[in-house]
A tleap script that builds the chain and sets N, CA, C and O, in Angstrom:
source leaprc.protein.ff14SB
mol = sequence {
  NMET ASP LEU SER SER LYS PRO CYS GLU ALA
  LEU LYS CYS HIE PRO ASN ASP ILE THR ASN
  VAL THR PHE HIE LEU SER TYR PRO LEU PHE
  ALA SER CYS SER ASP ASP CYS MET ALA TYR
  VAL PHE HIE GLY MET VAL TYR ALA GLU LEU
  ASN GLN ASN PRO LEU ILE VAL PRO LEU GLU
  ILE LEU ARG GLY HIE THR THR SER ASN GLY
  ARG GLY GLU CYS SER ASP PHE TYR GLU PHE
  PHE LEU PRO ASN CLYS
}
set mol.1.N position { 118.196 149.270 121.556 }
set mol.1.CA position { 117.221 148.514 122.306 }
set mol.1.C position { 116.046 149.192 121.972 }
set mol.1.O position { 115.868 150.410 121.995 }
set mol.2.N position { 114.989 148.011 121.554 }
set mol.2.CA position { 113.802 148.609 121.144 }
set mol.2.C position { 112.765 148.784 122.065 }
set mol.2.O position { 112.722 147.985 123.000 }
set mol.3.N position { 111.837 149.751 121.986 }
set mol.3.CA position { 110.821 150.076 122.790 }
set mol.3.C position { 109.592 148.812 122.752 }
set mol.3.O position { 108.956 148.412 121.777 }
set mol.4.N position { 109.537 148.440 123.936 }
set mol.4.CA position { 108.661 147.294 123.968 }
set mol.4.C position { 108.098 147.173 125.535 }
set mol.4.O position { 108.471 147.861 126.486 }
set mol.5.N position { 106.999 146.009 125.545 }
set mol.5.CA position { 106.574 145.969 126.977 }
set mol.5.C position { 107.564 145.101 127.791 }
set mol.5.O position { 107.287 144.875 128.969 }
set mol.6.N position { 108.742 144.578 127.230 }
set mol.6.CA position { 109.553 143.487 128.071 }
set mol.6.C position { 110.510 144.225 128.585 }
set mol.6.O position { 110.825 145.278 128.031 }
set mol.7.N position { 111.201 143.746 129.860 }
set mol.7.CA position { 112.080 144.278 130.554 }
set mol.7.C position { 113.444 144.339 129.858 }
set mol.7.O position { 113.871 143.416 129.164 }
set mol.8.N position { 114.041 145.380 130.066 }
set mol.8.CA position { 115.513 145.429 129.241 }
set mol.8.C position { 116.454 144.916 130.314 }
set mol.8.O position { 117.543 144.456 129.970 }
set mol.9.N position { 116.151 144.958 131.416 }
set mol.9.CA position { 117.164 144.057 132.484 }
set mol.9.C position { 116.504 143.500 133.482 }
set mol.9.O position { 115.389 143.886 133.835 }
set mol.10.N position { 117.175 142.490 134.049 }
set mol.10.CA position { 116.529 141.633 134.862 }
set mol.10.C position { 117.744 141.751 136.234 }
set mol.10.O position { 118.965 141.723 136.074 }
set mol.11.N position { 117.128 141.866 137.368 }
set mol.11.CA position { 118.190 141.898 138.555 }
set mol.11.C position { 118.197 140.423 138.961 }
set mol.11.O position { 117.129 139.848 139.173 }
set mol.12.N position { 119.287 139.840 139.066 }
set mol.12.CA position { 119.479 138.347 139.648 }
set mol.12.C position { 120.485 138.400 140.687 }
set mol.12.O position { 121.261 137.447 140.761 }
set mol.13.N position { 120.582 139.237 141.398 }
set mol.13.CA position { 121.461 139.249 142.530 }
set mol.13.C position { 120.890 138.606 143.882 }
set mol.13.O position { 121.574 138.026 144.725 }
set mol.14.N position { 119.394 138.838 143.932 }
set mol.14.CA position { 118.986 137.913 145.381 }
set mol.14.C position { 118.528 136.542 144.813 }
set mol.14.O position { 118.021 136.297 143.718 }
set mol.15.N position { 118.838 135.716 145.839 }
set mol.15.CA position { 118.509 133.895 145.569 }
set mol.15.C position { 117.130 133.983 145.677 }
set mol.15.O position { 116.435 133.131 145.124 }
set mol.16.N position { 116.513 135.106 146.459 }
set mol.16.CA position { 115.033 135.093 146.615 }
set mol.16.C position { 114.096 135.829 145.724 }
set mol.16.O position { 114.692 136.192 144.710 }
set mol.17.N position { 113.087 136.112 145.734 }
set mol.17.CA position { 112.219 136.959 144.892 }
set mol.17.C position { 112.593 138.460 145.472 }
set mol.17.O position { 112.893 138.421 146.665 }
set mol.18.N position { 112.630 139.548 144.979 }
set mol.18.CA position { 112.761 140.909 145.162 }
set mol.18.C position { 111.631 141.351 145.671 }
set mol.18.O position { 110.674 141.284 144.901 }
set mol.19.N position { 111.382 141.889 146.978 }
set mol.19.CA position { 110.192 142.191 147.685 }
set mol.19.C position { 109.885 143.922 147.550 }
set mol.19.O position { 108.740 144.370 147.480 }
set mol.20.N position { 111.194 144.827 147.527 }
set mol.20.CA position { 110.872 146.172 147.418 }
set mol.20.C position { 112.120 146.784 146.419 }
set mol.20.O position { 113.223 146.278 146.215 }
set mol.21.N position { 111.666 147.800 145.980 }
set mol.21.CA position { 112.941 148.694 145.269 }
set mol.21.C position { 112.524 150.101 145.473 }
set mol.21.O position { 111.353 150.445 145.319 }
set mol.22.N position { 113.590 151.024 145.860 }
set mol.22.CA position { 113.367 152.299 146.139 }
set mol.22.C position { 114.500 152.933 145.131 }
set mol.22.O position { 115.523 152.376 144.730 }
set mol.23.N position { 114.074 154.126 144.865 }
set mol.23.CA position { 115.123 155.042 144.198 }
set mol.23.C position { 115.450 156.414 144.895 }
set mol.23.O position { 114.578 157.118 145.402 }
set mol.24.N position { 116.685 156.702 144.874 }
set mol.24.CA position { 116.968 157.838 145.462 }
set mol.24.C position { 116.500 159.193 144.435 }
set mol.24.O position { 116.609 159.318 143.215 }
set mol.25.N position { 115.963 160.091 145.436 }
set mol.25.CA position { 115.293 161.385 144.551 }
set mol.25.C position { 116.303 162.247 143.898 }
set mol.25.O position { 115.874 162.958 142.989 }
set mol.26.N position { 117.931 162.345 144.268 }
set mol.26.CA position { 118.576 163.259 143.753 }
set mol.26.C position { 119.603 162.653 142.817 }
set mol.26.O position { 119.920 163.190 141.756 }
set mol.27.N position { 120.098 161.537 143.249 }
set mol.27.CA position { 121.148 160.890 142.701 }
set mol.27.C position { 120.703 159.695 141.782 }
set mol.27.O position { 119.561 159.245 141.871 }
set mol.28.N position { 121.578 159.214 140.941 }
set mol.28.CA position { 121.193 157.931 140.166 }
set mol.28.C position { 121.461 156.554 140.995 }
set mol.28.O position { 122.309 155.729 140.655 }
set mol.29.N position { 120.675 156.435 142.050 }
set mol.29.CA position { 121.008 155.402 143.035 }
set mol.29.C position { 119.522 154.682 143.117 }
set mol.29.O position { 118.497 155.353 142.991 }
set mol.30.N position { 119.498 153.272 143.337 }
set mol.30.CA position { 118.544 152.988 143.550 }
set mol.30.C position { 118.543 151.265 144.513 }
set mol.30.O position { 119.370 150.457 144.091 }
set mol.31.N position { 117.810 150.889 145.498 }
set mol.31.CA position { 118.077 149.770 146.214 }
set mol.31.C position { 117.035 148.547 145.946 }
set mol.31.O position { 115.842 148.777 145.748 }
set mol.32.N position { 117.521 147.364 145.954 }
set mol.32.CA position { 116.576 146.431 146.025 }
set mol.32.C position { 116.497 145.550 147.349 }
set mol.32.O position { 117.550 145.404 147.970 }
set mol.33.N position { 115.464 145.016 147.780 }
set mol.33.CA position { 115.282 144.234 149.069 }
set mol.33.C position { 114.671 143.121 148.731 }
set mol.33.O position { 113.767 143.100 147.895 }
set mol.34.N position { 115.215 141.823 149.504 }
set mol.34.CA position { 114.444 140.704 149.353 }
set mol.34.C position { 114.375 139.945 150.573 }
set mol.34.O position { 115.047 140.243 151.561 }
set mol.35.N position { 113.511 138.888 150.526 }
set mol.35.CA position { 113.313 137.927 151.919 }
set mol.35.C position { 114.806 137.406 152.354 }
set mol.35.O position { 114.935 136.929 153.481 }
set mol.36.N position { 115.704 137.473 151.656 }
set mol.36.CA position { 117.268 137.031 152.297 }
set mol.36.C position { 117.632 138.016 153.096 }
set mol.36.O position { 118.795 137.898 153.479 }
set mol.37.N position { 116.923 139.191 153.594 }
set mol.37.CA position { 117.502 140.140 154.735 }
set mol.37.C position { 118.475 140.545 153.983 }
set mol.37.O position { 119.465 140.243 154.650 }
set mol.38.N position { 118.839 141.032 153.029 }
set mol.38.CA position { 119.843 141.677 152.342 }
set mol.38.C position { 119.585 142.750 151.436 }
set mol.38.O position { 118.812 142.366 150.558 }
set mol.39.N position { 119.955 144.042 151.288 }
set mol.39.CA position { 119.449 144.971 150.419 }
set mol.39.C position { 120.875 145.482 149.290 }
set mol.39.O position { 121.986 145.736 149.755 }
set mol.40.N position { 120.616 145.544 148.064 }
set mol.40.CA position { 121.641 145.864 147.283 }
set mol.40.C position { 121.407 147.169 146.830 }
set mol.40.O position { 120.266 147.610 146.693 }
set mol.41.N position { 122.558 147.898 146.557 }
set mol.41.CA position { 122.383 149.270 146.427 }
set mol.41.C position { 123.203 149.461 145.159 }
set mol.41.O position { 124.428 149.343 145.198 }
set mol.42.N position { 122.458 149.796 143.873 }
set mol.42.CA position { 122.953 150.190 142.651 }
set mol.42.C position { 123.088 151.611 142.293 }
set mol.42.O position { 122.457 152.473 142.904 }
set mol.43.N position { 123.979 151.916 141.215 }
set mol.43.CA position { 124.001 153.045 140.282 }
set mol.43.C position { 123.366 152.720 139.130 }
set mol.43.O position { 123.746 151.689 138.575 }
set mol.44.N position { 122.478 153.357 138.628 }
set mol.44.CA position { 121.610 153.296 137.538 }
set mol.44.C position { 121.489 154.372 136.505 }
set mol.44.O position { 121.067 155.450 136.923 }
set mol.45.N position { 121.762 154.284 135.310 }
set mol.45.CA position { 121.708 155.126 134.368 }
set mol.45.C position { 120.998 154.800 133.310 }
set mol.45.O position { 121.045 153.616 132.976 }
set mol.46.N position { 120.232 155.657 132.573 }
set mol.46.CA position { 119.511 155.447 131.419 }
set mol.46.C position { 119.847 156.654 130.618 }
set mol.46.O position { 119.570 157.803 130.962 }
set mol.47.N position { 120.561 156.259 129.354 }
set mol.47.CA position { 120.919 157.442 128.459 }
set mol.47.C position { 119.655 157.777 127.491 }
set mol.47.O position { 118.716 157.021 127.240 }
set mol.48.N position { 119.844 158.974 127.054 }
set mol.48.CA position { 118.785 159.800 126.081 }
set mol.48.C position { 118.743 158.941 124.959 }
set mol.48.O position { 117.655 158.702 124.436 }
set mol.49.N position { 120.006 158.344 124.430 }
set mol.49.CA position { 119.805 157.780 122.933 }
set mol.49.C position { 119.330 156.299 123.210 }
set mol.49.O position { 119.772 155.593 124.117 }
set mol.50.N position { 118.491 155.981 122.414 }
set mol.50.CA position { 117.796 154.755 122.601 }
set mol.50.C position { 118.565 153.389 122.050 }
set mol.50.O position { 118.097 152.252 122.114 }
set mol.51.N position { 119.751 153.733 121.538 }
set mol.51.CA position { 120.390 152.776 121.035 }
set mol.51.C position { 121.475 152.116 122.195 }
set mol.51.O position { 121.996 151.005 122.095 }
set mol.52.N position { 121.656 152.982 123.194 }
set mol.52.CA position { 122.468 152.515 124.385 }
set mol.52.C position { 121.660 151.738 125.403 }
set mol.52.O position { 120.608 152.250 125.785 }
set mol.53.N position { 121.941 150.838 125.775 }
set mol.53.CA position { 121.392 150.108 126.978 }
set mol.53.C position { 121.753 150.715 128.315 }
set mol.53.O position { 122.808 151.299 128.562 }
set mol.54.N position { 120.704 150.495 129.183 }
set mol.54.CA position { 120.954 150.869 130.660 }
set mol.54.C position { 122.101 150.407 131.373 }
set mol.54.O position { 122.510 149.253 131.239 }
set mol.55.N position { 122.640 151.243 132.121 }
set mol.55.CA position { 123.820 150.915 132.555 }
set mol.55.C position { 123.514 150.714 134.311 }
set mol.55.O position { 123.259 151.654 135.063 }
set mol.56.N position { 123.591 149.576 134.636 }
set mol.56.CA position { 123.455 149.268 136.164 }
set mol.56.C position { 124.698 148.631 136.931 }
set mol.56.O position { 125.088 147.507 136.618 }
set mol.57.N position { 125.233 149.270 137.807 }
set mol.57.CA position { 126.365 148.832 138.309 }
set mol.57.C position { 126.209 148.472 140.037 }
set mol.57.O position { 125.767 149.400 140.714 }
set mol.58.N position { 126.505 147.349 140.664 }
set mol.58.CA position { 126.100 147.110 141.817 }
set mol.58.C position { 127.333 147.797 142.602 }
set mol.58.O position { 128.529 147.705 142.322 }
set mol.59.N position { 126.739 148.495 143.639 }
set mol.59.CA position { 127.772 149.258 144.669 }
set mol.59.C position { 127.987 148.628 146.317 }
set mol.59.O position { 128.984 148.719 147.033 }
set mol.60.N position { 126.851 148.065 146.560 }
set mol.60.CA position { 127.097 147.745 148.091 }
set mol.60.C position { 125.923 146.768 148.248 }
set mol.60.O position { 124.959 146.706 147.485 }
set mol.61.N position { 126.123 146.036 149.306 }
set mol.61.CA position { 125.550 144.790 149.899 }
set mol.61.C position { 125.299 145.224 151.368 }
set mol.61.O position { 126.269 145.335 152.118 }
set mol.62.N position { 124.016 145.481 151.824 }
set mol.62.CA position { 123.798 145.804 153.159 }
set mol.62.C position { 122.930 144.313 153.744 }
set mol.62.O position { 121.943 143.788 153.230 }
set mol.63.N position { 123.606 143.932 154.843 }
set mol.63.CA position { 123.328 142.684 155.583 }
set mol.63.C position { 122.858 142.985 156.735 }
set mol.63.O position { 122.986 144.109 157.221 }
set mol.64.N position { 122.208 141.938 157.356 }
set mol.64.CA position { 121.566 142.153 158.861 }
set mol.64.C position { 120.313 142.600 159.184 }
set mol.64.O position { 119.971 142.860 160.338 }
set mol.65.N position { 119.472 142.720 158.023 }
set mol.65.CA position { 118.090 143.108 158.405 }
set mol.65.C position { 117.431 142.023 159.079 }
set mol.65.O position { 118.000 140.939 159.204 }
set mol.66.N position { 116.181 142.246 159.557 }
set mol.66.CA position { 115.517 141.479 160.334 }
set mol.66.C position { 114.498 140.775 159.633 }
set mol.66.O position { 114.115 141.241 158.560 }
set mol.67.N position { 113.877 139.458 160.187 }
set mol.67.CA position { 112.916 138.770 159.241 }
set mol.67.C position { 111.602 138.812 160.243 }
set mol.67.O position { 111.690 139.000 161.456 }
set mol.68.N position { 110.498 138.625 159.598 }
set mol.68.CA position { 109.262 138.768 160.330 }
set mol.68.C position { 108.331 137.769 159.567 }
set mol.68.O position { 107.917 138.052 158.443 }
set mol.69.N position { 108.010 136.606 160.185 }
set mol.69.CA position { 107.022 135.794 159.559 }
set mol.69.C position { 107.758 135.103 158.132 }
set mol.69.O position { 107.115 134.905 157.102 }
set mol.70.N position { 109.183 134.792 158.283 }
set mol.70.CA position { 109.647 134.350 156.858 }
set mol.70.C position { 110.150 135.327 155.897 }
set mol.70.O position { 110.839 135.067 154.911 }
set mol.71.N position { 109.696 136.602 156.318 }
set mol.71.CA position { 109.743 137.510 155.203 }
set mol.71.C position { 110.759 138.529 155.754 }
set mol.71.O position { 110.793 138.744 156.965 }
set mol.72.N position { 111.601 139.174 154.888 }
set mol.72.CA position { 112.707 140.124 155.220 }
set mol.72.C position { 112.108 141.463 155.322 }
set mol.72.O position { 111.188 141.811 154.581 }
set mol.73.N position { 112.616 142.219 156.228 }
set mol.73.CA position { 112.265 143.719 156.362 }
set mol.73.C position { 113.409 144.348 156.284 }
set mol.73.O position { 114.400 144.059 156.954 }
set mol.74.N position { 113.320 145.430 155.288 }
set mol.74.CA position { 114.481 146.215 155.103 }
set mol.74.C position { 114.098 147.743 155.039 }
set mol.74.O position { 114.725 148.577 154.387 }
set mol.75.N position { 113.010 147.986 155.786 }
set mol.75.CA position { 112.578 149.478 155.815 }
set mol.75.C position { 113.798 150.268 156.527 }
set mol.75.O position { 113.739 151.482 156.336 }
set mol.76.N position { 114.705 149.903 157.175 }
set mol.76.CA position { 115.646 150.607 157.866 }
set mol.76.C position { 116.588 151.523 156.781 }
set mol.76.O position { 116.976 152.669 157.009 }
set mol.77.N position { 116.821 150.857 155.735 }
set mol.77.CA position { 117.383 151.228 154.662 }
set mol.77.C position { 117.065 152.465 153.888 }
set mol.77.O position { 117.862 153.068 153.169 }
set mol.78.N position { 115.834 152.777 154.106 }
set mol.78.CA position { 115.057 153.504 153.092 }
set mol.78.C position { 115.361 155.044 153.622 }
set mol.78.O position { 114.901 156.015 153.022 }
set mol.79.N position { 116.080 155.154 154.660 }
set mol.79.CA position { 116.239 156.849 155.069 }
set mol.79.C position { 117.700 156.891 154.575 }
set mol.79.O position { 118.190 157.997 154.805 }
set mol.80.N position { 118.457 156.134 154.037 }
set mol.80.CA position { 119.752 156.215 153.310 }
set mol.80.C position { 119.219 157.141 151.724 }
set mol.80.O position { 119.955 157.908 151.103 }
set mol.81.N position { 117.879 156.816 151.381 }
set mol.81.CA position { 117.460 157.396 150.322 }
set mol.81.C position { 116.851 158.855 150.386 }
set mol.81.O position { 116.565 159.536 149.401 }
set mol.82.N position { 116.720 159.174 151.542 }
set mol.82.CA position { 116.163 160.387 151.782 }
set mol.82.C position { 116.730 161.606 151.288 }
set mol.82.O position { 117.939 161.501 151.076 }
set mol.83.N position { 116.274 162.644 151.056 }
set mol.83.CA position { 117.372 163.923 150.678 }
set mol.83.C position { 117.766 164.427 152.109 }
set mol.83.O position { 117.057 164.246 153.099 }
set mol.84.N position { 118.839 165.007 152.115 }
set mol.84.CA position { 119.407 165.824 152.969 }
set mol.84.C position { 118.754 167.133 153.291 }
set mol.84.O position { 118.484 167.933 152.396 }
set mol.85.N position { 118.470 167.388 154.682 }
set mol.85.CA position { 117.587 168.697 154.885 }
set mol.85.C position { 118.387 169.797 155.253 }
set mol.85.O position { 117.871 170.896 155.453 }
savepdb mol mol.pdb
quit
């Protein structure tokens, strides 16, 4: 993979535009949210060696979020990414 301003990977899991992405503070997890009222949870790994492409593995689809004015609201899944106290 060459260093550039172009994206190295595009998430194409949602039928609508992705509106939010959040990352776990301790684990290699991130989630994307869209107006389709679904949140996708992924395992993401970036390697130190630049010749290896990033690894993105879908883990879970969270459904049943609410809509407001035709926009999906996925704020309730952010608690999953908070570190344990």
